[in-house]
All heavy atoms as an XYZ file, in Angstrom:
929
protein
N     126.906     91.155     89.970
C     125.517     91.275     90.402
C     124.625     90.209     89.760
O     123.520     90.029     90.198
C     124.983     92.655     90.049
C     125.647     93.777     90.824
S     125.552     93.493     92.557
C     124.637     94.837     93.108
N     125.127     89.527     88.773
C     124.315     88.524     88.098
C     124.028     87.314     88.994
O     123.072     86.608     88.792
C     125.012     88.066     86.818
C     125.273     89.198     85.844
C     124.190     89.374     84.820
O     123.306     88.543     84.706
N     124.237     90.446     84.077
N     124.871     87.068     89.992
C     124.688     85.905     90.861
C     124.176     86.312     92.235
O     124.440     85.645     93.224
C     126.001     85.153     90.987
C     126.434     84.589     89.655
C     127.633     83.730     89.770
C     128.009     83.320     88.363
N     128.602     82.049     88.266
N     123.449     87.378     92.291
C     122.931     87.888     93.560
C     121.918     86.901     94.143
O     121.208     86.217     93.413
C     122.313     89.285     93.361
C     122.125     89.967     94.685
C     121.024     89.232     92.600
C     122.085     91.462     94.587
N     121.881     86.819     95.456
C     120.939     85.937     96.151
C     119.832     86.786     96.769
O     120.095     87.862     97.293
C     121.665     85.144     97.229
C     122.700     84.199     96.659
C     123.422     83.457     97.739
C     124.480     82.560     97.106
N     125.228     81.816     98.105
N     118.613     86.275     96.676
C     117.441     86.970     97.201
C     116.875     86.189     98.384
O     116.654     84.985     98.297
C     116.354     87.084     96.125
C     116.761     87.929     94.954
C     117.427     87.375     93.865
C     116.489     89.289     94.931
C     117.803     88.158     92.789
C     116.861     90.077     93.860
C     117.518     89.501     92.790
O     117.901     90.276     91.724
N     116.628     86.904     99.467
C     115.989     86.354    100.660
C     114.697     87.137    100.868
O     114.734     88.368    100.935
C     116.883     86.524    101.893
C     118.229     85.858    101.766
C     119.278     86.484    101.120
C     118.442     84.599    102.312
C     120.519     85.868    101.016
C     119.684     83.982    102.214
C     120.715     84.625    101.558
O     121.938     84.018    101.465
N     113.573     86.456    100.930
C     112.277     87.121    101.064
C     111.592     86.607    102.322
O     111.417     85.395    102.496
C     111.380     86.881     99.833
C     112.034     87.481     98.581
C     110.023     87.533    100.019
C     112.665     86.519     97.692
N     111.209     87.534    103.193
C     110.497     87.181    104.416
C     109.015     87.041    104.096
O     108.376     88.002    103.653
C     110.722     88.240    105.493
S     109.852     87.880    107.035
N     108.466     85.878    104.313
C     107.047     85.641    104.033
C     106.144     86.280    105.077
O     104.965     86.467    104.838
C     106.772     84.154    103.918
C     107.460     83.559    102.707
C     107.081     82.133    102.468
C     107.828     81.652    101.246
N     107.271     80.500    100.637
N     106.706     86.655    106.233
C     105.909     87.292    107.285
C     105.670     88.762    106.984
O     104.541     89.237    107.012
C     106.612     87.145    108.653
O     106.820     85.760    108.910
C     105.779     87.760    109.762
N     106.742     89.508    106.690
C     106.608     90.966    106.513
C     106.854     91.441    105.089
O     106.622     92.602    104.774
C     107.555     91.693    107.472
S     109.302     91.538    107.042
N     107.337     90.566    104.210
C     107.587     90.952    102.829
C     108.940     91.607    102.596
O     109.226     92.066    101.488
N     109.792     91.635    103.610
C     111.111     92.234    103.479
C     111.910     91.524    102.391
O     111.837     90.303    102.253
C     111.836     92.144    104.828
C     112.984     93.104    104.954
O     113.229     93.930    104.092
N     113.701     92.989    106.057
N     112.699     92.290    101.621
C     113.553     91.755    100.568
C     114.994     92.046    100.970
O     115.360     93.198    101.182
C     113.266     92.442     99.216
C     111.789     92.345     98.858
C     114.156     91.858     98.123
C     111.349     93.365     97.837
N     115.790     91.001    101.074
C     117.193     91.155    101.454
C     118.026     90.484    100.365
O     117.681     89.396     99.892
C     117.463     90.497    102.827
C     116.540     91.117    103.880
C     118.924     90.653    103.227
C     116.373     90.293    105.121
N     119.108     91.132     99.962
C     119.974     90.569     98.935
C     121.390     90.404     99.465
O     121.795     91.085    100.402
C     120.009     91.470     97.682
O     120.542     92.745     98.036
C     118.638     91.629     97.072
N     122.127     89.499     98.849
C     123.547     89.344     99.161
C     124.276     88.928     97.892
O     123.679     88.344     96.982
C     123.763     88.313    100.266
O     123.543     87.014     99.785
N     125.549     89.237     97.853
C     126.358     88.835     96.704
C     127.224     87.622     97.017
O     128.005     87.194     96.199
C     127.247     90.001     96.228
O     128.038     90.439     97.334
C     126.413     91.143     95.698
N     127.074     87.090     98.207
C     127.813     85.899     98.621
C     127.027     85.159     99.674
O     125.867     85.464     99.944
N     127.679     84.199    100.294
C     127.019     83.437    101.353
C     126.713     84.360    102.530
O     127.521     85.205    102.898
C     127.902     82.287    101.812
C     128.041     81.217    100.740
O     127.116     81.086     99.915
O     129.077     80.531    100.721
N     125.544     84.201    103.112
C     125.131     85.043    104.238
C     124.181     84.258    105.128
O     123.483     83.351    104.672
C     124.444     86.307    103.740
N     124.167     84.633    106.387
C     123.193     84.104    107.331
C     122.196     85.231    107.567
O     122.528     86.258    108.136
C     123.882     83.705    108.637
O     122.922     83.236    109.546
N     120.969     85.049    107.092
C     119.978     86.119    107.085
C     118.769     85.694    107.889
O     118.276     84.566    107.743
C     119.555     86.459    105.635
C     118.488     87.528    105.611
C     120.763     86.887    104.810
N     118.275     86.604    108.733
C     117.036     86.332    109.464
C     116.171     87.582    109.454
O     116.658     88.696    109.317
C     117.323     85.888    110.894
O     117.983     86.901    111.594
N     114.879     87.364    109.604
C     113.904     88.450    109.654
C     112.690     87.921    110.412
O     112.327     86.749    110.260
C     113.528     88.882    108.237
S     112.484     90.342    108.164
N     112.084     88.771    111.208
C     110.905     88.383    111.993
C     111.165     87.119    112.811
O     110.322     86.219    112.893
C     109.674     88.225    111.099
S     109.177     89.737    110.258
N     112.362     87.045    113.381
C     112.788     85.920    114.218
C     112.823     84.576    113.494
O     112.723     83.517    114.120
C     111.913     85.804    115.469
C     112.085     86.980    116.404
O     113.218     87.511    116.475
O     111.101     87.367    117.065
N     112.960     84.605    112.168
C     113.058     83.374    111.383
C     114.290     83.449    110.496
O     114.574     84.488    109.903
C     111.828     83.186    110.499
C     110.551     82.992    111.270
C     109.376     82.878    110.338
C     108.090     82.841    111.134
N     106.919     82.957    110.312
N     115.012     82.337    110.394
C     116.141     82.267    109.488
C     115.613     82.110    108.068
O     114.717     81.300    107.819
C     117.054     81.103    109.849
C     118.278     81.070    108.989
C     119.273     80.045    109.448
C     120.436     80.120    108.474
N     121.584     79.421    108.876
N     116.142     82.908    107.159
C     115.708     82.860    105.768
C     116.736     82.111    104.934
O     117.935     82.163    105.212
C     115.549     84.275    105.206
C     114.603     85.216    105.953
C     114.572     86.580    105.279
C     113.203     84.629    106.028
N     116.268     81.430    103.927
C     117.154     80.779    102.971
C     117.045     81.510    101.639
O     115.995     82.079    101.316
C     116.796     79.293    102.776
O     115.429     79.199    102.346
C     116.967     78.506    104.062
N     118.127     81.483    100.886
C     118.126     82.126     99.571
C     117.103     81.433     98.674
O     117.015     80.208     98.646
C     119.513     82.070     98.954
N     116.330     82.222     97.966
C     115.325     81.684     97.057
C     116.000     81.207     95.776
O     116.916     81.854     95.270
C     114.297     82.760     96.702
C     113.491     83.253     97.881
C     112.497     82.219     98.339
O     111.768     81.639     97.556
N     112.491     81.970     99.635
N     115.573     80.091     95.251
C     116.071     79.577     93.975
C     115.144     80.070     92.877
O     113.939     79.782     92.901
C     116.098     78.051     93.973
O     116.992     77.572     94.936
N     115.700     80.803     91.945
C     114.887     81.339     90.844
C     114.724     80.280     89.762
O     115.666     79.579     89.413
C     115.545     82.584     90.263
N     113.507     80.179     89.266
C     113.240     79.273     88.159
C     113.036     80.086     86.885
O     112.477     81.177     86.923
C     112.045     78.385     88.462
C     110.790     79.126     88.874
C     109.705     78.190     89.346
O     109.445     77.166     88.724
N     109.067     78.529     90.447
N     113.525     79.561     85.778
C     113.393     80.258     84.503
C     111.920     80.286     84.113
O     111.239     79.260     84.130
C     114.216     79.581     83.420
C     114.208     80.342     82.114
C     115.223     79.784     81.159
C     115.113     80.437     79.817
N     115.858     81.635     79.666
N     111.439     81.466     83.801
C     110.035     81.630     83.419
C     109.814     81.071     82.022
O     110.670     81.196     81.144
C     109.657     83.100     83.455
N     108.664     80.453     81.837
C     108.308     80.011     80.496
C     107.524     81.132     79.820
O     107.268     82.175     80.417
C     107.528     78.691     80.545
C     106.250     78.799     81.352
O     105.597     79.845     81.383
N     105.879     77.719     82.017
N     107.136     80.932     78.595
C     106.441     81.992     77.846
C     105.169     82.461     78.525
O     104.789     83.619     78.411
C     106.142     81.523     76.417
C     107.403     81.431     75.585
O     108.408     82.069     75.894
N     107.369     80.627     74.545
N     104.495     81.582     79.270
C     103.264     81.963     79.962
C     103.546     82.871     81.156
O     102.704     83.670     81.540
C     102.508     80.722     80.448
C     102.000     79.872     79.299
O     101.825     80.415     78.190
O     101.779     78.668     79.521
N     104.728     82.740     81.763
C     105.065     83.505     82.969
C     105.887     84.757     82.688
O     106.054     85.581     83.575
C     105.866     82.635     83.941
C     105.097     81.444     84.436
O     104.092     81.072     83.866
N     105.561     80.826     85.486
N     106.463     84.880     81.499
C     107.323     86.026     81.202
C     106.589     87.344     81.395
O     105.385     87.453     81.104
C     107.833     85.969     79.764
C     109.024     85.064     79.595
O     109.641     84.655     80.565
N     109.348     84.748     78.360
N     107.317     88.324     81.875
C     106.774     89.673     81.962
C     106.854     90.314     80.582
O     107.721     89.976     79.774
C     107.572     90.495     82.979
C     107.600     89.956     84.411
C     108.365     90.920     85.316
C     106.203     89.730     84.955
N     105.953     91.226     80.320
C     105.924     91.917     79.027
C     106.861     93.127     79.105
O     106.767     93.919     80.041
C     104.495     92.356     78.697
C     104.378     93.069     77.402
N     104.526     92.441     76.193
C     104.171     94.370     77.127
C     104.393     93.332     75.231
N     104.175     94.503     75.769
N     107.742     93.263     78.120
C     108.724     94.344     78.125
C     108.663     95.103     76.814
O     108.707     94.508     75.740
C     110.147     93.781     78.332
C     110.206     92.992     79.635
C     111.181     94.897     78.321
C     111.427     92.138     79.772
N     108.555     96.428     76.924
C     108.601     97.328     75.776
C     109.710     98.346     76.015
O     109.952     98.732     77.152
C     107.298     98.116     75.633
C     106.084     97.313     75.296
C     104.856     98.221     75.241
O     104.793     99.057     74.320
O     104.012     98.084     76.132
N     110.347     98.801     74.952
C     111.315     99.884     75.077
C     110.604    101.181     74.730
O     110.066    101.329     73.629
C     112.521     99.660     74.146
O     113.115     98.409     74.476
C     113.541    100.768     74.307
N     110.582    102.117     75.683
C     109.943    103.422     75.498
C     110.902    104.482     76.019
O     111.284    104.460     77.197
C     108.599    103.509     76.257
C     107.630    102.431     75.761
C     107.992    104.903     76.126
C     106.329    102.343     76.552
N     111.288    105.423     75.155
C     112.152    106.539     75.559
C     113.402    106.068     76.305
O     113.733    106.556     77.383
C     111.389    107.546     76.432
C     110.243    108.204     75.702
O     110.341    108.356     74.467
O     109.249    108.553     76.359
N     114.125    105.108     75.740
C     115.356    104.568     76.328
C     115.145    103.947     77.708
O     116.070    103.899     78.520
C     116.456    105.623     76.387
C     116.994    105.934     75.017
O     117.029    105.062     74.138
N     117.404    107.162     74.800
N     113.952    103.503     77.993
C     113.656    102.790     79.228
C     112.933    101.500     78.878
O     112.269    101.403     77.852
C     112.762    103.618     80.151
C     113.422    104.820     80.757
C     112.514    105.521     81.744
O     111.319    105.703     81.443
O     113.009    105.885     82.816
N     113.076    100.519     79.747
C     112.317     99.292     79.609
C     111.050     99.453     80.439
O     111.115     99.733     81.630
C     113.124     98.099     80.103
C     114.430     97.815     79.377
C     115.152     96.647     80.021
C     114.191     97.550     77.905
N     109.915     99.329     79.788
C     108.618     99.432     80.454
C     108.105     98.016     80.659
O     107.881     97.274     79.706
C     107.657    100.260     79.610
C     106.290    100.438     80.205
C     106.117    101.028     81.445
C     105.162    100.012     79.515
C     104.860    101.190     81.994
C     103.885    100.179     80.053
C     103.750    100.765     81.287
O     102.499    100.930     81.833
N     107.967     97.620     81.923
C     107.627     96.250     82.283
C     106.196     96.194     82.811
O     105.831     96.959     83.705
C     108.600     95.734     83.360
C     110.032     95.828     82.848
C     108.250     94.318     83.778
C     111.068     95.752     83.928
N     105.413     95.285     82.249
C     104.034     95.086     82.695
C     103.750     93.581     82.742
O     104.531     92.773     82.246
C     103.020     95.764     81.751
O     103.193     95.233     80.426
C     103.202     97.271     81.727
N     102.612     93.233     83.329
C     102.202     91.839     83.386
C     100.702     91.762     83.610
O     100.114     92.644     84.220
C     102.929     91.123     84.530
O     102.475     89.801     84.649
N     100.129     90.670     83.145
C      98.709     90.418     83.415
C      98.557     89.497     84.624
O      97.467     89.017     84.900
C      98.038     89.799     82.188
O      98.694     88.589     81.847
N      99.651     89.262     85.350
C      99.641     88.403     86.532
C      98.644     88.932     87.562
O      98.467     90.135     87.721
C     101.042     88.374     87.151
C     101.196     87.408     88.282
N     100.719     87.666     89.545
C     101.774     86.189     88.332
C     101.003     86.650     90.333
N     101.645     85.734     89.624
N      98.028     88.025     88.288
C      97.108     88.395     89.361
C      97.819     89.294     90.373
O      98.971     89.054     90.735
C      96.628     87.119     90.057
O      95.912     87.428     91.212
N      97.154     90.335     90.830
C      97.725     91.241     91.829
C      96.737     91.381     92.987
O      96.419     92.475     93.435
C      98.061     92.596     91.193
C      99.173     92.554     90.157
S     100.776     92.070     90.816
C     101.297     93.595     91.582
N      96.258     90.254     93.486
C      95.325     90.223     94.613
C      96.102     90.169     95.927
O      97.281     89.822     95.939
C      94.419     89.000     94.492
C      93.601     88.993     93.216
C      92.959     87.640     92.940
O      93.175     86.699     93.725
O      92.257     87.537     91.933
N      95.476     90.461     97.030
C      96.155     90.487     98.327
C      96.852     89.174     98.658
O      97.915     89.163     99.256
C      95.174     90.846     99.443
C      94.826     92.301     99.480
C      93.944     92.616    100.667
C      93.606     94.090    100.682
N      92.791     94.468    101.822
N      96.262     88.059     98.294
C      96.824     86.759     98.629
C      97.786     86.235     97.565
O      98.481     85.256     97.786
C      95.707     85.720     98.823
C      94.726     86.056     99.921
C      93.655     87.068     99.476
O      93.343     87.138     98.275
O      93.161     87.793    100.341
N      97.817     86.854     96.376
C      98.601     86.328     95.254
C      98.985     87.485     94.338
O      98.148     87.979     93.591
C      97.761     85.295     94.505
C      98.475     84.660     93.364
N      97.800     84.158     92.287
C      99.789     84.438     93.112
C      98.654     83.647     91.424
N      99.876     83.808     91.913
N     100.246     87.903     94.430
C     100.700     89.019     93.597
C     102.214     88.971     93.437
O     102.907     88.215     94.125
C     100.273     90.362     94.200
C     100.911     90.697     95.532
C     102.004     91.554     95.611
C     100.415     90.173     96.721
C     102.585     91.865     96.833
C     100.984     90.479     97.941
C     102.072     91.332     97.989
O     102.654     91.631     99.195
N     102.735     89.766     92.544
C     104.175     89.914     92.376
C     104.615     91.028     93.309
O     104.152     92.156     93.186
C     104.538     90.223     90.914
C     104.194     89.007     90.047
C     106.008     90.599     90.786
C     104.404     89.200     88.566
N     105.492     90.701     94.261
C     105.853     91.683     95.283
C     107.021     92.577     94.881
O     107.168     93.661     95.429
C     106.154     91.002     96.616
O     107.342     90.267     96.551
N     107.858     92.132     93.950
C     108.909     93.013     93.452
C     109.412     92.528     92.103
O     109.258     91.368     91.735
C     110.083     93.145     94.431
C     110.967     91.929     94.540
C     112.053     91.749     93.695
C     110.730     90.972     95.514
C     112.872     90.635     93.807
C     111.545     89.865     95.639
C     112.624     89.696     94.780
N     109.990     93.461     91.379
C     110.675     93.196     90.123
C     112.082     93.737     90.297
O     112.258     94.849     90.802
C     109.970     93.904     88.935
C     110.756     93.738     87.665
C     108.548     93.402     88.776
N     113.085     92.964     89.913
C     114.476     93.398     90.031
C     115.168     93.206     88.691
O     114.896     92.237     87.972
C     115.196     92.601     91.113
N     116.059     94.130     88.366
C     116.842     94.023     87.138
C     118.310     94.137     87.507
O     118.723     95.110     88.139
C     116.450     95.118     86.148
C     117.171     95.011     84.834
C     116.931     93.944     83.981
C     118.096     95.965     84.461
C     117.602     93.838     82.771
C     118.766     95.866     83.249
C     118.518     94.798     82.402
N     119.081     93.119     87.152
C     120.507     93.151     87.474
C     121.339     93.027     86.208
O     120.994     92.290     85.283
C     120.874     92.043     88.466
O     120.686     90.777     87.896
N     122.409     93.800     86.188
C     123.407     93.733     85.134
C     124.709     93.318     85.814
O     124.721     92.996     87.000
C     123.564     95.091     84.424
O     124.055     96.045     85.371
C     122.244     95.570     83.836
N     125.810     93.386     85.104
C     127.085     93.015     85.683
C     127.502     93.885     86.852
O     128.244     93.456     87.722
N     126.993     95.130     86.914
C     127.456     96.055     87.952
C     126.351     96.738     88.742
O     126.636     97.480     89.670
C     128.335     97.135     87.311
O     127.579     97.887     86.371
N     125.101     96.510     88.405
C     124.014     97.225     89.075
C     122.832     96.302     89.365
O     122.613     95.319     88.665
C     123.501     98.382     88.214
C     124.492     99.470     88.003
C     123.879    100.603     87.187
O     122.808    100.490     86.601
N     124.573    101.721     87.147
N     122.085     96.682     90.393
C     120.837     96.008     90.733
C     119.806     97.072     91.044
O     120.073     98.004     91.811
C     121.012     95.102     91.964
C     119.728     94.511     92.550
C     119.114     93.499     91.580
C     119.994     93.867     93.891
N     118.654     96.966     90.432
C     117.546     97.874     90.726
C     116.340     97.032     91.107
O     115.965     96.101     90.396
C     117.218     98.744     89.516
C     116.127     99.740     89.803
C     115.890    100.709     88.654
O     116.471    100.603     87.595
N     115.013    101.648     88.874
N     115.735     97.349     92.266
C     114.547     96.639     92.743
C     113.376     97.608     92.766
O     113.485     98.699     93.319
C     114.778     96.051     94.152
C     115.912     95.037     94.124
C     113.497     95.411     94.678
C     116.292     94.491     95.481
N     112.272     97.202     92.170
C     111.059     98.015     92.153
C     109.983     97.236     92.910
O     109.548     96.164     92.477
C     110.587     98.326     90.722
C     111.675     99.086     89.959
C     109.329     99.144     90.741
C     112.429     98.259     89.011
N     109.578     97.759     94.051
C     108.552     97.128     94.889
C     107.193     97.239     94.202
O     106.874     98.259     93.591
C     108.525     97.821     96.260
C     107.542     97.248     97.227
C     107.986     95.920     97.785
C     107.014     95.466     98.864
N     106.689     94.069     98.755
N     106.400     96.211     94.304
C     105.044     96.189     93.759
C     104.077     95.932     94.911
O     104.472     95.410     95.949
C     104.912     95.099     92.693
C     105.854     95.251     91.522
C     105.563     96.492     90.700
O     104.452     96.687     90.215
N     106.562     97.338     90.537
N     102.824     96.271     94.707
C     101.836     96.170     95.777
C     100.572     95.481     95.278
O     100.193     95.629     94.115
C     101.493     97.564     96.318
C     102.704     98.233     96.910
C     103.481     99.095     96.159
C     103.091     97.957     98.219
C     104.621     99.685     96.695
C     104.217     98.544     98.770
C     104.976     99.410     97.993
O     106.099     99.967     98.530
N      99.908     94.721     96.163
C      98.664     94.065     95.744
C      97.612     95.110     95.397
O      97.623     96.225     95.920
C      98.252     93.246     96.973
C      98.973     93.845     98.121
C     100.211     94.482     97.567
N      96.752     94.710     94.489
C      95.637     95.526     94.013
C      96.091     96.730     93.185
O      95.306     97.632     92.929
C      94.721     95.932     95.174
C      94.137     94.705     95.864
C      93.195     95.025     96.995
O      93.098     96.197     97.399
O      92.547     94.088     97.481
N      97.357     96.764     92.776
C      97.861     97.735     91.806
C      98.236     96.945     90.553
O      98.597     95.782     90.638
C      99.112     98.437     92.299
C      98.959     99.373     93.458
C      97.907     99.494     94.307
C      99.923    100.312     93.910
N      98.159    100.444     95.258
C      99.397    100.964     95.033
C     101.199    100.663     93.490
C     100.078    101.955     95.718
C     101.874    101.642     94.177
C     101.316    102.290     95.274
N      98.199     97.597     89.408
C      98.688     96.953     88.198
C     100.213     96.911     88.254
O     100.844     97.866     88.703
C      98.245     97.720     86.958
C      96.760     97.635     86.729
O      96.128     96.649     87.084
N      96.194     98.669     86.152
N     100.794     95.816     87.803
C     102.250     95.734     87.767
C     102.761     96.615     86.635
O     102.435     96.394     85.475
C     102.704     94.295     87.557
C     104.210     94.088     87.645
C     104.522     92.745     88.245
C     104.919     94.303     86.360
N     103.528     97.629     86.996
C     104.160     98.524     86.032
C     105.482     98.976     86.611
O     105.558     99.350     87.779
C     103.303     99.756     85.767
C     101.975     99.460     85.126
C     101.186    100.737     84.870
O     101.652    101.840     85.090
N      99.977    100.574     84.398
N     106.529     98.921     85.800
C     107.839     99.383     86.248
C     108.605     99.918     85.047
O     108.445     99.421     83.931
C     108.610     98.245     86.901
N     109.411    100.932     85.298
C     110.299    101.483     84.270
C     111.713    101.430     84.804
O     111.969    101.835     85.932
C     109.942    102.930     83.946
C     108.722    103.067     83.088
C     108.467    104.553     82.790
N     107.434    104.661     81.805
C     107.608    105.125     80.575
N     108.769    105.580     80.202
N     106.614    105.162     79.720
N     112.608    100.913     83.979
C     114.009    100.874     84.355
C     114.842    101.363     83.175
O     114.406    101.260     82.018
C     114.443     99.453     84.774
C     114.172     98.453     83.652
C     113.764     99.021     86.048
C     114.703     97.072     83.925
N     116.033    101.903     83.445
C     116.887    102.344     82.334
C     117.181    101.162     81.407
O     117.404    100.039     81.866
C     118.163    102.827     83.021
C     117.740    103.148     84.417
C     116.622    102.191     84.738
N     117.160    101.436     80.123
C     117.417    100.403     79.129
C     118.858     99.915     79.235
O     119.770    100.689     79.517
C     117.148    100.956     77.727
O     117.273     99.933     76.774
N     119.059     98.636     79.041
C     120.386     98.031     79.055
C     120.440     96.992     77.942
O     119.415     96.433     77.552
C     120.664     97.384     80.405
N     121.635     96.739     77.454
C     121.782     95.768     76.371
C     121.489     94.349     76.826
O     120.998     93.527     76.070
C     123.188     95.848     75.784
C     123.437     97.124     75.039
C     124.808     97.137     74.439
C     125.020     98.464     73.732
N     126.328     98.550     73.122
N     121.819     94.054     78.088
C     121.552     92.718     78.606
C     121.470     92.775     80.126
O     121.920     93.722     80.762
C     122.640     91.728     78.184
C     124.010     92.137     78.619
N     124.500     91.894     79.870
C     124.981     92.817     77.962
C     125.724     92.382     79.967
N     126.042     92.955     78.826
N     120.857     91.773     80.677
C     120.703     91.676     82.122
C     119.726     90.564     82.451
O     119.272     89.828     81.572
N     119.421     90.457     83.732
C     118.479     89.443     84.196
C     117.330     90.143     84.911
O     117.555     90.956     85.810
C     119.161     88.440     85.144
C     120.271     87.694     84.418
C     118.137     87.450     85.706
C     121.085     86.781     85.307
N     116.121     89.846     84.496
C     114.920     90.367     85.130
C     114.403     89.289     86.083
O     114.207     88.136     85.680
C     113.871     90.698     84.074
C     112.626     91.411     84.532
C     112.973     92.790     85.099
C     111.651     91.563     83.379
N     114.235     89.640     87.350
C     113.815     88.703     88.389
C     112.550     89.256     89.035
O     112.428     90.463     89.227
C     114.929     88.550     89.457
C     114.473     87.656     90.596
C     116.204     88.017     88.838
N     111.612     88.383     89.379
C     110.419     88.829     90.103
C     109.982     87.733     91.052
O     110.296     86.567     90.882
C     109.289     89.244     89.169
C     108.752     88.166     88.293
C     107.648     87.391     88.522
C     109.269     87.739     87.032
N     107.459     86.517     87.488
C     108.442     86.708     86.551
C     110.355     88.122     86.251
C     108.658     86.068     85.351
C     110.580     87.481     85.052
C     109.738     86.469     84.612
N     109.247     88.162     92.092
C     108.810     87.231     93.132
C     107.297     87.216     93.218
O     106.666     88.227     93.526
C     109.410     87.632     94.482
C     109.012     86.695     95.592
C     109.564     85.430     95.687
C     108.074     87.066     96.540
C     109.202     84.554     96.697
C     107.701     86.208     97.562
C     108.274     84.952     97.628
O     107.903     84.090     98.624
N     106.726     86.044     92.975
C     105.293     85.811     93.134
C     105.077     85.258     94.529
O     105.754     84.307     94.932
C     104.810     84.816     92.078
S     103.116     84.231     92.342
N     104.168     85.855     95.274
C     103.946     85.445     96.660
C     103.430     84.005     96.778
O     103.533     83.415     97.829
C     102.965     86.397     97.371
O     101.730     86.421     96.642
C     103.541     87.799     97.477
N     102.911     83.445     95.722
C     102.410     82.071     95.760
C     103.372     81.071     95.107
O     103.515     79.952     95.583
C     101.046     81.982     95.074
C     100.417     80.601     95.200
C      99.006     80.542     94.688
N      98.113     81.307     95.549
C      96.903     81.698     95.196
N      96.435     81.391     93.999
N      96.154     82.394     96.029
N     104.034     81.472     94.018
C     104.825     80.522     93.235
C     106.343     80.704     93.327
O     107.082     79.893     92.792
C     104.390     80.583     91.770
C     102.950     80.233     91.590
N     101.992     81.166     91.298
C     102.298     79.054     91.722
C     100.810     80.583     91.228
N     100.976     79.299     91.487
N     106.802     81.767     93.968
C     108.233     81.922     94.170
C     108.919     82.854     93.206
O     108.306     83.700     92.552
N     110.236     82.674     93.092
C     111.118     83.560     92.347
C     111.288     83.059     90.914
O     111.535     81.877     90.685
C     112.472     83.605     93.059
C     113.413     84.756     92.766
C     112.805     86.094     93.187
C     114.732     84.544     93.500
N     111.165     83.978     89.957
C     111.317     83.674     88.541
C     112.345     84.617     87.934
O     112.603     85.678     88.469
C     109.984     83.865     87.787
C     108.940     82.865     88.152
C     108.067     83.107     89.203
C     108.812     81.674     87.440
C     107.089     82.196     89.544
C     107.840     80.751     87.779
C     106.966     81.011     88.825
N     112.876     84.212     86.766
C     113.773     85.110     86.044
C     113.593     84.934     84.550
O     113.125     83.899     84.079
C     115.236     84.891     86.444
C     115.866     83.648     85.845
C     116.562     83.704     84.646
C     115.757     82.420     86.488
C     117.143     82.573     84.113
C     116.325     81.287     85.960
C     117.025     81.367     84.763
O     117.588     80.242     84.221
N     113.984     85.957     83.824
C     114.094     85.867     82.375
C     115.286     86.711     81.955
O     115.562     87.751     82.546
C     112.814     86.292     81.652
C     112.462     87.761     81.681
C     111.071     88.034     81.134
O     110.080     87.714     81.776
N     111.006     88.658     79.979
N     116.019     86.227     80.989
C     117.186     86.929     80.468
C     116.751     87.969     79.453
O     115.854     87.737     78.659
C     118.173     85.959     79.829
C     118.776     85.010     80.838
O     119.221     85.410     81.892
N     118.782     83.719     80.505
N     117.418     89.102     79.480
C     117.157     90.141     78.478
C     118.385     90.307     77.628
O     119.485     90.134     78.039
C     116.826     91.476     79.137
C     115.605     91.517     80.048
C     115.375     92.920     80.528
C     114.373     91.005     79.334
C-alpha cells in the first residue's frame, strides 16, 4: 500500500486509488496519477498522539476555492482515507501506527506526503 497511486477528479472531487497501473476516467475525462511531493516544514500537517490515535490538524486554508480535500494514511497493508470539506477545520483521527505515509491533497497545490 505504500506505492498506491491517487487519481483526483478536479471536476467532481472524486478520489480513486490503484495499487498498479490503471486507466482511470471520471466525468468524461481521463485522469493521470498524481505525483506526491514531499512536504516541507511549512506544509507538514500537525500530528499529536491522543488515546492511541493520531490526531491530525492543520492551519491550511479551508476556503471553497482552496482547501485540503482529503487526508490518507497508508501502511504496508492498509489505507485509510478521510474526506475533508471546505469551510470546516481540518481534523482527522486515525489508529496509531509505528510508521506509514501521510498523504493529503490541496485543491490548489496538489498532492503532498510526509513520512511518519
